[in-house]
N, C-alpha and C positions, 0 to 999 in steps of 0.2 A: 974601921971596917964599915963598908957601905951596908945600910940596912936593907932588908928584903922589901920589895914592893907590897903594897896592901890593896886588896880588891874588896870593895863593899858588895852587898847583895844587889842584884837587879830586881827590884820589887815593884810590881805593878807599873812596869815600863819606866821606872826611875831608880835612882841609887839610894841605898839605905845602909847605914852601918849598925850592926847589931852589937849586943853586949859580949857575945862569945866569938872567939877567933879560932881558926884552924891553921896550923902550920903545914905547908905543902913542901915535901922534900923530893929531891931528884933520886930516883931509884938507883942510878948508876953509881953515884958517889955519896949519897945521903946528905948533900948540901941543901941548905934552906933556900927554896926558890921564891916563896911568897907567903904572905898571910892572907887569908880570906875570912870574911864574915860568915858565921854559921847561923842559919835560920833556926829560931826556936819556935815554941808554940804560938807566940804573938805574931811573928812574921808569917808563919804558915797560915794562920787564920786570916791575916790581912790579904795574903795572896789569893786565897780561896774566895774571900768576899769580893776582891777586885775582879777576879775572873768571872764570877757570877754577874756582877754589875756590867762587865764589858760584853756579855753575851749578845745583847741586842745591838750595840754599836758595832761589834765585829760582824754580825750578820748583815748589817746595813752598809758596811764598808764596801764601796764600789769595787768591782772586779778590776777595773783598770788601775785603781790606786794600789790594791793588793799586789798586782802584777808589777807595777813600777817599783814599789818598795822592795820586793824580792829581787828584782833585777839589779837594783842599786846595791843591795847587800852583796850580790855575786861580784859586782865590779870592785867594790871596796876590799873584798877578801883577796882578790887577785892583786890589787894595788899594794896591799899590806902583807903579801904572801911570805916574804922573808922573815918578818917579825913573828907572825903567827906560827910559821913552821918551826922556828927556833924554840919558842915556848912549848909547843906541842912535843917536840923532840925531847926536851929536857924533862917535862913533867911525866911523860909516858915511857921514857927510855926507848923511844922509837927512832931508828936510824934516820938521819936528816933527809936522805933521799926519799924515804917512805913518808915522812912528815910533809914534805913539799907536795907529794902526790895526793895526800889526804886533803890538804888545803885546796888543791885544784879540784878534787872531786866534790868537796863541800860547795865550792862556787858553782860547779855544774848542777848540783842538786838544787840550789836556789834558783838557778836559771830555768831548770826544768819546771820547778814549781811556779815560776812567774808565767810560764807558758800555760800550764795546766789551770791556773786561776782564771784564764780567759776561755777555757773550754768547758766550763760547767754549764750544762744545758739540761733542760727538761724535755718533755715531749707531750704532744697531744695524742691521747689514747682513745681511738674510737671504741665504743662499748657495745655497738650493735652486732657483735659477732653471734649473738643469740637474739631470739624474739624479745626476751625480757629487757635487753639493753637498748631496744629501739628508742630513739629520741633522747639519748643521754650522751654526753661528751665528757671524757676524763682529761684532766690537766695534771701532769706529774712533774714535780720539781724537787731538787735536792735542797735541804736546809742544813746548816751547820748543827752538829750534834750538841755543841756547847763546850764547857770547860774540859780540857784534856790534861792529863798528867803524863808526862814523858819521863822515863827513868833510863838514863844512858849509862853505858859501861865505860871502863877505862881504856879498852884496847883501841877504839877509834873515837877518842873523846870529842872530836869535832863532828866528823861526818855522820856518825850514828846519832848524835844529838840533832843534827840538821835534818835527818830523816824523820824526826818527830816535829821539829819546829817548822820547817818549810811547808809540809803538807797541811799542818794546822792553820798556818797563816793564809795559805792559798785557799783553804776551805772556809775561812771566816770563823775559826774557833780560837778562843783564848787558850793559852797553854802555860802550864807551870812545869818547868824542866828541873829535875833533880839530877845534876851531874854526879859521876862517881867521886867519892871523897878523895881518891888518890889523884884525880886529874880534873879539877874544876876550872883551871885557868883558861883553857881554850874556849870554853863556852862563855866565860865572863869577858874575855877579849871580844868575842862575837857580840855580846850585849853592848859593848862600847860602840860597835859599828851601828847597831840598832839605834842607840842614843844619838849618834852623830847624824844619822839620816833624818831621824825624827818622824813624826806623823803617826806613830803607833797609838791607838786608843789606850787610855789609862786602863791598866789591868789586862792588856792584851798578852803580855809576856812577863813572866817572872822566872829568873834563874836563881835557884835556891840551893846552894850547897847545904847539906844538913846530914845529921847522923841517920842511920837506918831506923833507929827508934822514932825519931821525929818524922821521918818519911812515912812511917806507919799512919800518922795522922792524915796525911794526904791520901794514902791508899784506901783507908776505910771511909773517907768522907763521901756521902752520897750526893753532894753537890757537884762532884766531879763525874762526868758522864762517860769518859773513856780512859782506860789505862793502856799506854803503849810502853812495854818493858823489853829491854834487850839485856840479856845476862845469862846466868847459868840456869840449867833446867830445874835444879832442885829449888832454887829461890823463886823462879818464875811460876812454877805450878803451885807452890805454896801461896804465893801472892794472889794468884787467881782465886784460890779458896777463900781468901780474906777480903776480896775486892767488892763484895756485895753485889748490887744489881748493875753496876757499870759494865759496859762492853770492855773486853780485855783482848789485846793483841800481844802475842808473845813471840819474840825472836830469840830462840834459845840456842843450846849447844849442838855440836855435831862431832862426828869423827870421820870426816870425809874419806871416801875410798877412791882410788884411782885404778882403773883396769887397763893394763897394757896388753893388747890383743896380739895374736900371731901376725896379723896383717899390718900392725902399726909400724910406722917409720920413726921409732922412738928416738933415734939418734938426733933427729932434727929438733927435738923438744926437750932435750936433757937440761939445757940451761934454764929454761922456763920452769921446769919441774923442780929443779934444785932451788931456784930462787923462791918459788912458792912454798917449798917444804920448810924453809927456815926463815922466811920473812917474819919480821917482828917476833923472833924467837918462838914461832909457832902459836903465838897468842891471838889467833884468828879463828873464828868458829867454823870457817870453811877451809882451814889449813889441811892439806893432804896428809892424812895420818896413816891410812892403811893402803898399801900398794899390792895389787894382785897381778903378777907378771907371768905371762905365758912361759912355760918351763924352758922352751928353746931360747928365749931371750934373757932368762933370769940372771945367769952368771955375769954376762956382759953388762946388763943394766945395773946390777948391784955394784959392780966394780966402778962403773961410771959415776954413780951417785956417791960412793965413798970417796973417790978421788976428787970430785967436785966439792963435796962438803969440807974436805981437808983444806981446800984452797980459799974458803970464805974468810973474809977479813973481820976479826972480832975487835971491838973497841968501844970508845965512848959514843953515845948516840948523836952528838952534835957535829960529827965529822962526816963529810960526804964520802969518805973511803969506807966507812963502817957498813958492813952487811948484816952482822949479828951483834947485838948489844945485850944489856942485862934484861932480866925479866922484871916484872912490875914491882916485886918485893922479894925479900929473902924467904918468906914462908912458902911462896909458890915455887921458887927455885928448889927449895928443900923437898917439897912435895913431889915434884917431877923426878928428882934424883932418887927418891925413895921408891917411886913407881917403877923406875928402871931396875932397881935392885930386886924388887918383888918379881918382875918378869924373869930376871935371870935365875932367881931361886926356883921358879916354876919350869925352867928348862929352856928359856930363850937363849939365843946366841947373839953375841955382839959382833957387828961388822965395823962399827966406829963408835967410840965414846971418849970424851975428854973429862978433865977434872973440873968440877964446879969451883968457881971462885966467887964466893958471896952470892950476889944476885946474877952473876954471869954464868950461864950453863951452856957449854959448847954443844954443837950438833951431835945427835946420837942416832945411829941406825941399827935396828935390831931385825932378827929373823927367827923363824921357828918359835914364834910367840903363841902360846896356847890360849884358847878361849878361857875366860876367867881372869886373865891378867888385866890389870886396870888399863895399861897402855893399849890393850886391844879393845876392851869393852867400853871404856869411858872416854870422855873428851880429855885428852892429855893436856891441851892448852900449853904446850911447851915445845922445845926444839927436838922432837922425837918423831921418827917415822919407822914404820914396819914394812919390810919387804917379804912377800910370800909367793912361791911359785904355784901355778895351777896348770892342769892339763886339759880341762874341758871348759868351754865358754859358759855353758849353763851352770856348771859348778861354781864358777867365779861369781856369776850374778847371785847365786844362792848365798855364797859366803859374804858378799857385800851386804845383803839384806839381813844377815844374822847380827843385827845391831838394833838397839832400842832407839837410835837416832836416825834421822832421815832429812838432812838439810840439803846438801849438794853432793854430787859425785861427778867424776870425770871418766871418760873412756877415750882411749887412743886406738883408733882403728881406721883402716881404709875401706872397710866392708860396710856398705850401707845397711845390709840386713842386720848386722851386729849393732849398729847404731839404733835401729828401730827396736830390736829386741831389748836392748838396755833401757831405752826410753819407756817402753811399755811395761817392763817388769821390775825396774828398780824402784823401791819405796823411798823416794826422795822428792823434795820440792823443786829441784832443778838438776838437769843433766848437762854437763859441758862436754863438748866433743872436740878432741884434739887441742885442748887448752886445759890449764890446771883448774881444779874446783874452786880456787880462790877468785876466779874471774867473776866480777859483778859489775854490771852497768847500772847506774843509779836510777834509771827509768824503768828497769825491767822488774817483773814481780819477783820478790825475794822472800823466802820463808821455807819452813820445813813441815814435815809430818812426824807422826809418832811423838817421841819426847822432844823433838826439835822445835815444837811450838805450834801456834795456830795464828791464822791471819797472814797477811802479806805486806811487806814494805815495797819500796819503789813508789815514787811520788804519787802517781795516779791511783795505785792500788791502796796505798795508805789513806788517801783521801776518801776512798770508798767507805772505809770504816768510820771516817769522821763526818759523814753525811747521813742524814735521815731522809728517806724519800716519802713525800707527802702527796696525796692525790686529792684533787677537788673534782667532784662530779656535778655537772650542770645538766638540768633538763633543758634541752634546746628546742624541742618540738612538742 
């Protein structure tokens, strides 16, 4: 039997084998995919020291060299797309067509960062707007904040890690990345590209798979100046409380709502909504979870969604035919199944439900779900959607806002006044019009309000948090 491949740590821009190993299994069939080195206290301390020592060299790294490095990473990702997509598909149980798309997006993110690295500019600030400032001139310039800790989730193991790595490198910040323990392979493969290209300052990048307990050493260390975390809201807000004085950016959960208005031509969008609803088994923080459908469209819309969901192809993730595969692990599949049972016990009605088979949970569609049911109030992070009718547009906006989350929402309407009302009144970080709430372009500001987080991603917006603005005032007269 062929042995599983082994991945060492990428420590201070070079490779290192630690004493402790982690087995990485495929969620779909529990096969052993690889072994990786796990970082312990010694490796974590070495990475922190390396990042601190690299701060000056990273700040002095010329913009054109940063840009060229990032551009070459983008090129190599596309050149190696097939290999990277297959590994990502297997480790995350992500259907291959979606894994390919993620590799392409990650390459785009690096390309955007290569452009933004060249756009960092300061300004000359006249100070004589008052009598007191006469004869003074201000010079304002951004400086890298210093060592960054990025903690990435399992659901987009490459592109969400890249949304931390690429802005940090474009800004001139050293970064330590902790990938999710379930999906470390994609970022270690990316580190191989970094190594092939070469030219990174020592200490510029470390990719450190480690336990949550070891990650706590990184979180609490004051030598790290910024934490960028993507994950669940409960974990993220608790981490913020333990992060000390460092700046904290949180991209957390959601339970995205979709409003189907009376004026909507929803039949033109049903395929896109269906795909978004069950993409990656709903394990997407902007997965459309709650649908509020004008009562005159409700029955036809519900029937179309049920019929479409029945036709989705379930199977192994590494097949291009597969549209829905397994969830990340059995515990999460069991949790979502239990949440469905809880909603039914509270009075919800089933429009579609299949039988769970291990980690594979078929699409589920519910209606008449009461407030208080977890599938309504929480982030389900599974292949479950809720369809509810409404009669009044303002009422629908109110029901959407009855959530502690506020990441993204979508509205389908041909009425521009309704678009504007939704934009002005919905408590979300982003509103998508006539497309699913899963829509995200990697240069746009992305993030939420309320329990969905603080700060924004999107390369330029992430860079804003990784830079400190410094002014020099000169007396010129």
